[in-house]
C-alpha positions in Angstrom: -42.0 59.3 -58.6 -42.8 55.5 -58.6 -39.1 54.8 -59.0 -38.2 57.1 -56.1 -40.9 55.4 -53.9 -39.6 52.0 -54.8 -36.0 53.1 -53.8 -37.2 54.4 -50.4 -39.1 51.2 -49.7 -36.2 49.1 -50.8 -33.9 51.1 -48.5 -36.2 50.7 -45.5 -36.5 47.0 -46.2 -32.7 46.7 -46.4 -32.3 48.5 -43.0 -34.9 46.2 -41.5 -33.1 43.1 -42.7 -29.8 44.3 -41.5 -31.2 45.1 -38.1 -32.7 41.6 -37.8 -29.4 40.0 -38.9 -27.4 42.1 -36.4 -29.7 41.1 -33.6 -29.6 37.4 -34.4 -25.7 37.5 -34.4 -25.7 39.2 -31.0 -28.0 36.7 -29.4 -25.9 33.7 -30.7 -26.9 30.4 -32.1 -29.8 29.1 -29.9 -28.7 25.4 -30.3 -25.1 26.3 -29.3 -26.3 28.3 -26.4 -28.5 25.5 -25.2 -25.6 23.0 -25.4 -23.4 25.3 -23.4 -26.1 25.8 -20.8 -26.6 22.1 -20.4 -22.8 21.5 -20.2 -22.6 24.1 -17.5 -25.5 22.5 -15.6 -23.9 19.1 -15.8 -20.5 20.4 -14.6 -22.0 22.4 -11.8 -24.3 19.7 -10.7 -21.4 17.3 -9.8 -19.0 19.2 -7.6 -17.6 15.9 -6.1 -16.4 14.8 -9.6 -14.9 18.2 -10.2 -13.0 18.1 -6.9 -11.8 14.5 -7.7 -10.6 15.6 -11.2 -8.8 18.6 -9.7 -7.0 16.5 -7.1 -5.9 14.0 -9.7 -4.5 16.8 -11.9 -2.6 18.2 -8.9 -1.1 14.8 -7.9 0.3 14.1 -11.3 3.6 16.0 -11.8 3.9 18.1 -14.8 6.7 16.9 -17.1 10.1 18.5 -16.4 11.1 20.0 -19.7 14.2 22.1 -20.7 12.3 25.3 -20.0 11.4 24.3 -16.4 14.8 22.9 -15.7 16.5 26.1 -17.0 14.1 28.3 -15.0 14.7 26.5 -11.7 18.5 26.3 -12.1 18.8 29.9 -13.2 16.6 31.0 -10.3 18.7 29.1 -7.9 21.9 30.8 -9.0 20.1 34.2 -9.0 19.1 33.7 -5.4 22.5 32.4 -4.4 24.3 35.5 -5.7 22.7 38.3 -3.6 23.1 42.0 -4.1 25.7 43.4 -1.6 27.3 46.6 -0.4 30.9 47.4 -1.2 31.9 45.6 2.0 29.9 42.5 0.8 27.1 42.9 3.3 23.9 41.4 1.8 21.3 44.2 1.2 18.0 42.2 1.3 18.6 39.6 4.1 20.0 39.7 7.6 20.6 36.0 8.3 21.3 32.7 6.6 17.9 31.4 7.7 16.1 34.3 5.9 18.0 33.5 2.7 17.4 29.8 3.0 13.6 30.6 3.2 13.9 32.6 0.0 14.8 29.4 -1.9 11.6 27.6 -0.7 9.9 27.7 -4.2 12.9 26.2 -6.1 14.9 24.1 -3.7 14.7 22.1 -0.5 16.0 23.8 2.6 18.9 21.2 2.9 20.1 22.0 -0.7 19.9 25.8 -0.1 21.7 25.5 3.2 24.5 23.4 1.7 25.4 26.3 -0.7 24.6 29.2 1.7 26.9 27.7 4.4 29.8 27.8 1.8 29.1 31.3 0.3 27.8 33.3 3.3 28.8 34.2 6.8 26.7 35.8 9.6 28.2 38.6 11.6 26.7 40.7 14.4 25.6 43.4 11.9 24.2 41.1 9.2 24.8 38.6 6.5 27.9 38.7 4.3 28.7 37.2 1.0 32.2 35.6 0.9 33.8 37.0 -2.2 34.6 33.9 -4.4 33.5 32.3 -7.7 30.0 30.8 -8.1 30.0 27.0 -7.9 30.2 24.8 -10.9 26.6 24.7 -12.1 24.2 23.5 -14.7 24.8 25.1 -18.1 21.5 25.4 -20.0 23.2 25.5 -23.4 25.1 22.2 -22.9 23.9 18.7 -23.3 22.6 16.7 -20.4 20.9 13.4 -19.5 17.5 13.4 -17.8 16.2 10.2 -16.1 12.7 9.8 -14.6 12.9 8.2 -11.2 10.1 7.1 -8.9 7.9 9.3 -6.6 7.9 12.3 -9.0 11.7 12.7 -9.1 14.0 13.4 -12.0 17.7 13.1 -12.1 19.7 15.4 -14.4 23.4 14.6 -15.2 25.6 17.0 -17.0 29.3 17.0 -17.8 30.9 20.4 -18.4 34.3 21.9 -19.2 35.1 25.4 -18.0 38.4 27.4 -17.7 37.8 28.0 -14.0 36.8 24.4 -13.0 38.1 22.2 -15.8 36.0 19.1 -16.3 33.2 18.6 -13.9 30.0 16.6 -13.6 26.9 17.9 -11.8 24.0 15.7 -10.8 20.7 17.4 -9.9 17.7 15.7 -8.4 14.5 17.5 -8.9 11.2 16.5 -7.1 7.7 17.6 -8.0 5.5 18.6 -5.1 3.5 21.7 -6.0 6.3 22.7 -8.4 9.7 21.4 -9.5 12.3 21.9 -6.8 16.0 20.9 -6.5 16.2 18.3 -3.8 19.7 17.1 -4.1 23.0 18.1 -5.8 26.3 16.3 -6.4 29.5 17.6 -7.9 32.3 15.5 -9.2 
């Protein structure tokens, strides 16, 4: 009987200890919690510094890497080649102006207009794609040279060889404002 009483008391003590341990883990480390609270108070108590830090981050362009470059150039070509009907009427846009606006997040209006003027025509009933090949363009799997320029600009130069165009060189200028955008192109 004494052995059984001892086992019951030991069991109750074990449950009590486990309960205390569980509660202490849920409430967290008091020192850590105090540090976090003081850090939050410090951060929140100086909104002017937070705003300054945020503006400095926004004004510094993010580095143009291969992933960003590939994304922008692919998006440009995806937007340039619009879905059409069998008669080549563009399904999602009615005018060149609307299509140029669509390029706003990846290219300057002047760059978009330069390509749209070559590949599209407006008629009374809408916008039409002129059936032809896409322009010689950046090839993400080919080597290229990237040069940092001033004012948040980068120049990308790539020489390619294709069956359709033979040897060609493309120069892209990208500028960082709120994101990287193609601001000039040159083919030779």
